[in-house]
N, C-alpha and C positions, 0 to 999 in steps of 0.2 A: 308502456313508456320506452322509447327507443335510447340504446346506448350512444353516448357521444363518442366519435372516433375521429381520429385524424388518419387519412389515408396516405399511403406510400406515394402515391402519385402527386398529390397536393405538397407534399414535402419537397419532392424533388423540384417542384415548379418554382420554389421560392428562390429568389435572385442570389441569395449568399449560401445556397445549399452546397456542402461539402460533400462531392460524390465519393470521396475516399471512404465515407461512413457507410456506404451500401452493404458491405458485409455484416455489420452489426445490425443494420436496420432490418435486413432480411431475417436474421436470428429473432430480432424483436418483434417482427410481424407473426412469427410462429407463437410467440408468448402471448401476443394480443389475441390470437384465434382462441387459445386456450382459456385466457381470462373471460373473452365473451362468453364461452360456454359455461364457465364457472357462475359468471354474474348472472345469465340467464336462469340457471338453476336455482340460484339463491335470490332470484328477482331484486338484486341490487345492481344499481346503475352508477357509473362514474359520478354523476350528479348528486346522487343519493351519498355517495362515499365522501364526497367533498362537504356536504352539508352537515354529516355527522362529525367529520373531521375539524370543521370550524366552529362547532357547537360549543357553548360554555360548558355542558357536562364534559365533553372531551378534554377541554382545557384543564378543568380541575383534576382529571384522571391523571394527566402528564405531570402538570406543574405541583401537585401536592403529592405525589407518590402513591396514589390510589391504585388498586388493582384494574389493569385495563380489562374492559368488557370485552366479551366475544363479538360483539357488533361492531366494537371500534377496531378490533384486530382484523375483522373481515373487511371494512372500509379501508385500512392501510393497504391490505393486501390487493384489492380491487384498484386503488389509486395507483399503487406501484406497478401493477401489470399493465398499466394504460400505455399505449404506444407513445403518446406525446410525451409523457413523464420520462419514458424510458429514453427517447431520443434527446431530451434535454439533460439527463444524466449522462449519458454518453459523451456528451459535449463539455462536461464539467471537469475542470483541472484542479479542484480543490481536494487536498489530501485527506481533510478532514471527514469527507464522504466515502472514503474507501470502504468501509464496513456496511454502508447502506444496503448495498444489494444483498448482502448475507443476511443481516438482520431483519430487513422487510420482507425477503423471501420466507423467513422462519418464524415470521410474527406470531403466526396463529399457534405454532408449537411452544415458543416462548411465554405467550400469556395464557397457555393452557393449565387447569388446576394441577396441583401437584408437580409442576415444572422444576426439574434440577438441571441446572447449566451443566454442559459438557466443557471440557476443556478447549474445543474449537470455539464454542459460545463466548468463554471468558477472554480468549484472545482477541476476538472481534469486539469485545467491549473493552479494550484497552483505553486506559486514561493516562495522558502524559504525566510522568512523575516530575520529581524536584529537578531543578536546573543540573545540578551536580550531586550524585550519589554514589555510595560505594558499597553496592549489593555484594554477598558473599554467596557463592554457589557451590554445589556439589555434584560432580559429574564423575560417575564411576567411583565413588569413594575418594574422589581427588578434590581437594579444598581449592576453590579458585576465588582469588579476591579480584573484584572488578572495579575499575574507576570509571564510572559512568559519565560521560559529559555531554550535554546537548550541543549540537553543532551549529551554534551561532557565531556570528562573526567575531566576537572578542573573546569568547569563553577560552578557546584553545591556547591562546598566547598567554593568558593568566594562569593556567593551570599546568603548563608544561613543566614548571619546577618538580611537580608531583611525580613525574613520570621517570624518575632516575632509575629506580629499581623495577621497572616494568620489563617482563620478559617476552611478552607478545602485544602486539598491535592488532585488535580485532576491528576493523573500520566498517560499518555498516552503512549502506546508501541504498536508496530505492530507486530502483530501474525506471520506474513510471514517473519520477519527478522531473523528467525532462522538459515537461510543459508547465510546470508550477513555479509561477513567477514569485519572488519574495517580496512580502508585503512591505510597502514603504521604500521599495527599491526603485528609484526612477530610471535606472539603467537596464530594467529588464532582465536582470540576472535570474536564472532559474535555479531551483535548488539542487538541481544535478551539477550545474556548473560549480556552485558553492562547494558542494561535496568534493568534486574533483580538486578544486583549489585546496581546500583543507586537508585532503588526504596527501597532498603533496608537502604542505608544510608541516604537518605532524610527522610524517615518515622521514623526512629529511632535518628534523630537529637533532642537534647534536646529543642530546639527552636519550635519544632512541635510536642511536647509531647501531646498537647490538641486538636489538629486538627483533624476534621473528615478526612477519607481517601477514596478516590474513584478510582479505577483501570479502565481505559478504554483500552481493548485489541481490536486495530482497524485493519482494512483490513481483516475482516473475510472472505470475497468473495476471495481475493486472496489466502489466507491461505489454503481455501478448494480446490483450484485448485493446489496449490504447492505440497500438501502432496501426491497427486495421481502421481506425477513426481518424486519427490525428498524426500527420506524417512528422517524423523526427527532424526531416530537413527545415521545417518552418523554425525550429529552435536551434539547431545546429545545422546550417547551412553548408558547412564543409563535408558533410556526409554526402558520400556519392553512390552508396549501395542501393539495392533494390529498396523501393519505397516502403513497402509493408513486409519485408522479410524479416523474421524474429532472428535468423542465425547472422544476418549482415547487421542489424541494428545492435544486437547483443555484442558482437564482436567489435564494433566500432567504440561503444561505450567503454568495454574493457580496456581497449587500446588507450583511450584518452585517460584512464587512470594509470595505466602502466607507465605512459609517457612522463607522468611526473617523478617517477622513481626508477630511472632506466638501470641504475647499478644495484637494485635491490632485488631479492626473489620475494615473490608475492603468490601466496596460494589464493586463488580466486574460487569462490563457490557461488553459484547462482542458487538462490533459496526462495522457498515460500515459508514465511515464519509460521504462518496459520497451520502448516503440515506438521503437526506435532512429531510423528514418528520419523520423519524425515530429518527434521531439525535435531533429534536426539542422536541420530547417526552421524550427523555432520559435527555437532559438538563434541561428540566422543572422540570422533578423527581428530579433530583441531587440538584438543587437551592431549591426546596421545602423542601428536607430533611435537607439541610444544613441550612437554616433558622430556622426550627424546633429544630435543635440541639442547635444552637446559642442562640434562646430564652429560653430553657430550662438551658442552662448554666448560664444565669443571672436571673433564677425563674421567668421568665414572664409566662411560659407554664407549 
């Protein structure tokens, strides 16, 4: 039984082919060749994998919380490694699929007997929490109260009265959201443009005039992948830098945020929240700086 494949040449011949996707397609082709060798060794084709994944038994495993069998895990991996699936995924701009690559690539480990999730696994299995929450954190024995709000268009204005005693604004935005259009927005506003707008409104509010400001631009890893596939100029036509340059596109987005608060000092951190050790260092640095500023404000330093 032969393995069904989509060749790189046949994709390039498509009338709507985006030639900026070539770097990622070359990378995907290498994965495809590895997947072919794996599938031949296990005698499982993509057609076989699709039949397994579409079966009633597989549906019951996923929908009723049953243990995922090794056969289904192997089918998921074979399907995920297919060139056509990888190409379609590279063209997707839905942030709800950000963790797919990690979870599907580790599916056989995650479904193995005796599996214990790592901290990285848990981060990639993130589920959106309540619209507004006030978690309490301890960083280096320092108690930090957090007012966490979802960045939706009406929330911030309603909650700004709670910010009167806030000492630090920590604004988090996803770099890779430049191509993610808001659902139900007929004007084509992207999540990044909304984040830039909200950043300006929050930081310029009178109740937060004396608060320190920290800007976290998250998902740097995904952003580096995206700019090789989908030009930022498609969504931010004023961009004039090198099309696929990480440095140029990063600097341009940072500038867009800082233009909203020309008179305010902003500490900018480019982060990958799934990198636990790096996040520890960043958060400790932010908390330390915030404490120093608070002590200076009351003339204790």
